[in-house]
C-alpha positions in Angstrom: -17.4 -14.6 -32.3 -14.7 -17.4 -32.8 -12.1 -18.6 -30.6 -8.3 -16.9 -30.9 -5.6 -18.4 -29.3 -2.5 -16.7 -28.3 0.9 -18.5 -26.5 1.5 -17.6 -22.6 5.1 -17.7 -20.8 2.9 -15.9 -18.1 0.8 -19.2 -18.0 3.6 -22.0 -18.6 4.5 -20.3 -15.3 2.0 -18.9 -13.1 1.3 -22.5 -11.4 4.5 -23.4 -10.3 5.6 -24.2 -7.2 6.7 -21.6 -4.9 10.6 -21.0 -5.5 14.0 -19.1 -4.8 12.7 -16.5 -7.3 9.3 -15.7 -5.1 11.1 -15.8 -1.9 13.5 -13.0 -3.2 10.6 -11.3 -4.3 8.6 -11.3 -1.4 11.5 -10.3 0.8 12.1 -7.3 -2.0 8.1 -6.3 -1.8 7.8 -6.4 1.9 11.0 -4.3 3.0 9.6 -2.1 0.2 6.4 -1.9 1.8 7.7 -1.5 5.3 10.2 1.0 4.4 7.3 3.2 2.8 5.2 3.2 6.1 8.4 3.9 8.2 9.4 7.0 6.2 5.1 8.0 6.4 5.5 7.6 10.0 8.9 9.8 10.8 6.6 12.6 10.1 3.8 13.1 12.4 7.0 12.2 15.4 8.9 15.0 13.6 6.3 17.3 14.7 7.9 16.6 18.4 11.6 17.5 17.4 11.0 21.2 16.6 8.7 23.9 18.5 6.5 24.9 15.0 3.7 27.4 14.8 0.4 25.6 13.6 0.7 26.3 10.2 4.1 24.2 10.4 2.7 21.8 11.6 0.3 21.3 9.4 2.4 21.1 6.6 4.5 18.8 7.8 2.0 16.2 8.8 0.4 16.6 4.7 4.4 16.7 3.7 4.4 12.7 2.9 1.0 12.6 1.2 2.7 15.5 -1.4 6.1 13.6 -1.8 4.2 10.5 -2.4 1.9 11.9 -4.8 5.1 12.8 -6.7 6.6 10.0 -7.0 3.8 7.8 -7.7 2.7 10.1 -10.6 5.7 9.7 -12.5 6.8 6.0 -11.7 3.2 4.6 -11.8 3.5 5.2 -16.0 6.8 4.8 -16.1 6.9 1.3 -14.8 4.1 0.5 -17.9 6.6 1.7 -20.0 10.2 0.8 -18.8 9.4 -2.4 -16.7 8.9 -3.0 -13.1 12.7 -4.2 -11.8 14.0 -1.3 -14.2 12.0 1.6 -11.8 13.3 -0.1 -8.4 16.9 1.2 -9.6 15.5 4.5 -9.4 13.7 4.6 -6.0 16.6 2.8 -4.4 19.1 5.5 -5.5 16.7 8.1 -4.1 16.3 6.4 -0.8 20.4 6.3 -0.8 20.8 9.6 -1.3 17.9 10.7 1.4 19.0 8.7 4.2 22.9 10.0 3.9 21.4 13.5 4.0 19.4 12.7 7.1 22.1 11.2 8.6 24.4 13.9 8.1 21.8 16.9 8.8 21.1 14.6 12.0 24.9 14.8 13.3 26.1 18.3 12.1 22.9 20.6 11.4 20.0 19.0 12.4 17.3 21.8 11.4 13.3 21.4 9.7 14.2 22.4 6.7 16.8 19.8 6.2 14.2 17.5 7.4 11.5 18.2 4.8 14.2 18.3 2.1 15.7 14.3 3.1 12.0 13.7 3.5 10.5 14.9 0.2 13.3 12.8 -1.3 12.7 9.4 0.3 8.8 9.6 0.2 8.9 10.4 -3.6 10.7 7.2 -3.8 8.7 5.1 -1.3 5.6 6.7 -3.4 7.2 5.3 -6.7 8.0 1.9 -5.1 4.5 1.1 -3.5 3.3 2.1 -6.8 5.1 -0.5 -8.2 5.1 -3.4 -5.8 1.4 -3.0 -5.7 1.7 -3.7 -9.7 4.2 -6.1 -9.7 3.4 -8.6 -6.8 0.4 -9.8 -9.1 2.3 -10.5 -11.8 5.1 -12.6 -9.7 3.3 -14.4 -7.3 2.3 -18.1 -8.0 -1.4 -18.0 -8.9 -2.0 -20.2 -5.9 -0.8 -18.0 -3.3 -1.4 -14.3 -5.0 -3.6 -13.3 -2.6 -2.4 -14.6 0.4 1.2 -13.4 -0.6 -0.3 -10.0 -1.1 -2.0 -9.9 2.4 0.9 -10.7 4.4 3.4 -8.1 2.0 1.0 -5.5 2.8 0.8 -6.1 6.4 4.4 -5.6 6.5 3.1 -1.4 5.9 2.0 -2.1 10.0 5.6 -3.7 10.6 7.1 -0.3 9.2 4.6 2.1 11.4 5.3 -0.2 14.9 9.6 0.5 14.1 9.2 3.9 13.7 6.5 4.0 16.8 8.8 2.0 19.0 12.0 4.1 18.0 10.3 7.3 19.4 8.8 5.6 22.3 11.8 4.1 23.1 14.0 7.3 22.4 11.9 9.7 23.8 13.5 10.3 27.4 17.2 10.9 25.7 15.9 13.2 23.0 15.3 14.0 19.5 19.0 13.6 18.4 18.6 10.2 19.3 15.5 9.9 17.8 16.7 11.0 14.7 20.1 9.1 14.6 18.1 6.1 15.4 16.0 6.3 12.4 18.6 6.9 9.7 21.0 4.1 11.0 17.6 1.1 10.8 16.6 3.0 7.6 20.2 2.4 6.1 20.1 -1.1 7.2 16.7 -2.1 5.4 18.2 -0.2 2.5 21.3 -2.9 2.5 18.6 -5.8 2.7 16.6 -4.3 0.1 19.2 -3.9 -2.5 20.4 -7.5 -2.3 16.7 -9.2 -2.8 16.3 -6.8 -5.9 19.1 -7.9 -7.4 17.9 -11.8 -7.3 14.5 -11.2 -8.4 13.1 -11.5 -11.6 11.2 -8.5 -14.1 7.7 -9.0 -14.3 6.8 -12.0 -17.0 3.6 -10.9 -17.7 4.9 -7.1 -18.3 7.3 -8.8 -20.5 4.9 -10.7 -22.3 2.3 -8.3 -23.0 5.2 -6.2 -24.4 5.8 -8.7 -26.9 9.1 -9.7 -25.4 8.5 -13.6 -25.7 12.1 -14.6 -26.1 13.1 -12.0 -23.0 10.7 -13.4 -21.0 11.4 -17.0 -21.8 15.4 -16.1 -20.8 14.2 -14.4 -17.5 12.2 -17.6 -16.5 15.2 -20.2 -17.4 17.4 -17.6 -15.4 15.1 -17.2 -11.8 13.0 -20.1 -11.9 15.2 -22.5 -13.4 12.6 -23.9 -15.8 13.5 -24.3 -19.4 10.6 -23.3 -22.1 10.5 -24.5 -25.3 8.9 -21.5 -27.5 7.1 -24.1 -29.7 5.2 -26.0 -26.4 3.9 -22.8 -24.7 -0.1 -22.7 -23.8 -2.5 -20.4 -25.6 -5.2 -18.4 -23.7 -8.4 -17.3 -25.0 -8.8 -13.4 -26.2 -12.0 -13.7 -27.5 -14.8 -15.7 -27.1 -18.2 -16.3 -28.4 -19.9 -16.0 -24.1 -20.6 -12.4 -22.8 -17.5 -11.5 -20.9 -18.9 -10.1 -17.2 -16.2 -8.2 -15.8 -17.4 -5.0 -15.2 -17.0 -2.2 -17.3 -13.3 -0.5 -16.7 -15.1 2.9 -15.3 -17.2 0.9 -12.8 -14.4 -1.1 -11.3 -12.1 2.4 -11.2 -15.2 4.2 -9.1 -15.3 1.5 -6.8 -11.8 0.9 -6.4 -11.3 5.2 -5.4 -14.1 5.2 -2.9 -13.2 2.4 -0.9 -9.2 3.1 -0.7 -10.1 6.4 -0.2 -12.5 6.1 2.5 -9.4 3.9 4.1 -6.7 6.3 3.3 -8.9 9.2 5.0 -9.9 6.6 7.5 -7.3 5.7 8.9 -5.0 9.0 8.6 -7.5 10.3 10.6 -7.3 8.0 13.8 -3.4 7.6 12.7 -1.2 10.5 11.7 -3.6 13.2 12.8 -5.5 13.0 15.9 -2.0 12.7 17.6 -0.4 16.0 16.7 -4.0 18.0 16.8 -5.5 16.5 19.4 -2.9 14.7 21.7 0.4 15.9 20.9 2.0 13.6 23.9 0.7 10.5 22.7 1.5 11.0 18.7 3.4 7.5 18.7 1.5 5.5 20.9 -1.8 6.4 19.1 0.7 5.7 15.9 1.9 2.0 17.6 -1.7 1.1 18.8 -3.5 1.8 15.5 -0.6 -0.1 13.8 -0.8 -3.1 16.1 -4.5 -3.4 15.2 -4.5 -3.4 12.0 -1.1 -5.8 12.3 -3.2 -8.6 14.4 -6.4 -8.0 12.0 -4.0 -8.9 9.6 -2.5 -11.6 10.6 -5.7 -13.0 11.4 -7.2 -12.6 8.0 -4.1 -13.0 5.8 -3.8 -17.2 5.5 -7.3 -17.5 4.2 -7.1 -15.0 1.9 -6.5 -17.0 -1.0 -9.9 -19.1 0.0 -12.2 -16.5 1.2 -13.7 -14.2 -0.9 -12.7 -10.7 -1.7 -15.9 -9.6 -2.5 -16.9 -10.9 1.0 -14.0 -9.5 2.9 -14.6 -6.0 1.6 -18.0 -5.9 2.5 -17.1 -7.3 5.9 -14.1 -4.9 6.7 -15.9 -1.8 5.6 -19.3 -2.2 6.8 -17.4 -3.2 10.1 -15.6 0.1 10.1 -18.3 2.1 9.3 -20.6 0.7 12.2 -17.7 1.5 14.5 -17.4 5.2 13.8 -21.3 5.4 14.3 -20.9 4.0 17.6 -18.0 6.9 18.5 -20.1 9.3 17.1 -23.4 8.3 19.3 -21.4 8.0 22.8 -18.7 10.3 21.3 -18.4 12.4 24.7 -17.6 9.9 26.9 -15.2 8.1 24.5 -13.3 11.9 23.8 -12.9 12.4 27.5 -11.8 9.7 28.3 -8.0 8.9 26.9 -8.2 5.0 27.6 -11.3 4.4 25.8 -10.8 6.2 23.0 -7.9 4.6 22.4 -9.7 1.2 22.9 -12.4 2.1 20.6 -9.3 3.5 17.9 -7.9 0.0 18.5 -11.2 -2.1 17.7 -12.1 0.5 15.1 -7.8 -0.4 12.9 -8.5 -4.0 13.5 -11.6 -3.8 10.8 -9.6 -0.7 8.7 -6.7 -2.9 9.2 -8.5 -5.8 7.2 -10.2 -3.8 4.5 -7.0 -2.4 4.3 -4.9 -5.6 2.9 -7.8 -6.3 0.8 -8.3 -3.2 -1.4 -4.4 -3.3 -1.3 -4.7 -6.4 -3.2 -8.4 -5.5 -4.7 -6.8 -2.0 -6.4 -3.9 -4.2 -8.4 -6.1 -7.0 -9.7 -8.7 -4.8 -11.9 -6.2 -3.4 -14.6 -5.0 -4.6 -18.0 -1.3 -5.8 -17.7 0.0 -2.9 -19.8 -2.0 -0.1 -17.7 -2.1 -1.7 -14.5 0.8 0.9 -13.0 -1.1 3.7 -14.1 -3.9 3.1 -12.8 -2.6 1.7 -9.5 -0.8 5.1 -9.4 -4.5 7.4 -10.4 -6.5 5.6 -7.5 -3.6 6.0 -5.2 -3.4 9.8 -6.4 -7.1 10.6 -5.8 -6.8 8.2 -2.4 -3.8 10.0 -1.0 -4.6 13.3 -2.2 -7.5 13.3 -0.3 -6.0 13.6 2.8 -4.3 17.1 2.1 -7.3 19.2 2.1 -8.8 17.1 5.5 -5.6 17.5 7.1 -5.7 21.3 6.9 -9.5 21.3 8.0 -8.4 19.3 10.6 -5.7 21.1 12.2 -8.6 23.8 13.2 -11.8 21.6 13.3 -13.2 21.1 16.9 -13.0 17.0 17.5 -16.8 16.4 17.3 -16.1 17.4 13.3 -13.2 15.1 12.9 -15.0 12.3 14.2 -18.1 13.0 12.1 -15.8 13.2 8.7 -14.4 9.7 9.7 -18.2 8.7 9.8 -19.1 9.6 6.7 -16.0 8.6 4.6 -16.9 4.8 6.0 -19.9 5.5 4.8 -19.0 6.1 1.7 -16.6 3.5 1.5 -19.5 1.0 2.7 -21.7 2.0 -0.2 -19.1 1.3 -2.7 -18.5 -2.3 -1.1 -22.4 -3.0 -1.4 -22.1 -2.4 -4.9 -19.2 -4.2 -5.6 -20.5 -6.8 -3.9 -23.4 -6.8 -6.3 -22.1 -6.3 -9.4 -18.7 -6.9 -8.9 -16.3 -10.1 -9.7 -14.6 -12.3 -7.7 -10.9 -11.6 -7.6 -10.2 -14.2 -5.1 -10.1 -17.7 -4.8 -7.4 -18.5 -7.4 -8.7 -16.5 -10.2 -5.4 -15.5 -12.2 -4.7 -12.2 -12.7 -5.5 -12.3 -16.5 -9.1 -12.8 -15.8 -9.5 -10.1 -12.9 -7.5 -7.8 -15.4 -10.2 -8.0 -18.2 -7.3 -9.3 -20.5 -9.0 -12.8 -20.6 -12.8 -13.3 -20.9 -14.9 -14.8 -18.1 -16.2 -18.4 -19.3 
């Protein structure tokens, strides 16, 4: 088989120096991820706003996952068809409607039903929004800084949880009304900055190119990056090559991504969202704060080196570390769960590993797919991993803490098996590897 060349606008800009367009894109993505976490963090705290029977408490806890799934099911495939930036207009409109209703109902008619309605609107937007961000960030950020930018961006999810838990802790003494009002006002401020940043970011050049819209891609480069491209001098990429392709088959990439991401979503969810409302109801905000602070610290430590360290090594180290800590918690379960301070300390250590694994996985799960199907595959991985939290949460509401912790150990063992499989058979997606290579669109030489 000979070598076939194809012109590429994306390859012409992939190695550009960091520019104003990259900065605005980073701000837009960072605030989008922060806001998604901010909204998810409201649900477990909201269980303290009303006196609820166990059935409604369980509904409140699974509510974010239900509506995140609704959003990602629709927005992921739509972003592949209509473009990344265009879908942000839809999600931001839903945010605006949800925040307005949230603030009005807080001021005049606060009740449990209105809370569920407003959260449903905003969480559906958040589910779709995060899907587009995890897809688009690989197509927008410069190749040299792609992993580093992704790690720092995803760490803003922890910032969102920290903000909402701090609001809750600092307004507990003055009551639910002021908690809700503060959450609504800060959400409105975040949305304003989000709109401004989205107006100044480009459409994905890689998506335009794969749709055959070369002239649109060239115009977008000139408008946002300030670079004039001559269609006649664009670089070419090899789409066929005589050497074998080493990228693992699509089914293997998908299974590995699903297993590791499911381990993270359930592993984080168990000891961040659910252990508080179910077992330590007075400590919910504190548990969310401590777990996300641990993740944020772990993320800050690893993010600057993300483009230099092997993604395979980071995934194996972080998943293995999380699994080992859960084994220790189960082995010494009685003294740990009988002393809340000791439990919180072990949870903090566990979430340092979980935080590193989360940054690596949210980066990894967007790197593996062809551009025209990237949004769809990211949504499928997230659908399975987030969806798995729903039956687990319903079970956990009535399960003893010992079984709860044993389940956590089991899911991290599953994640470790997937990390080992990728370490042995996967490819390196870090160290400056182009997204057109990690996705399998350009053969590995």
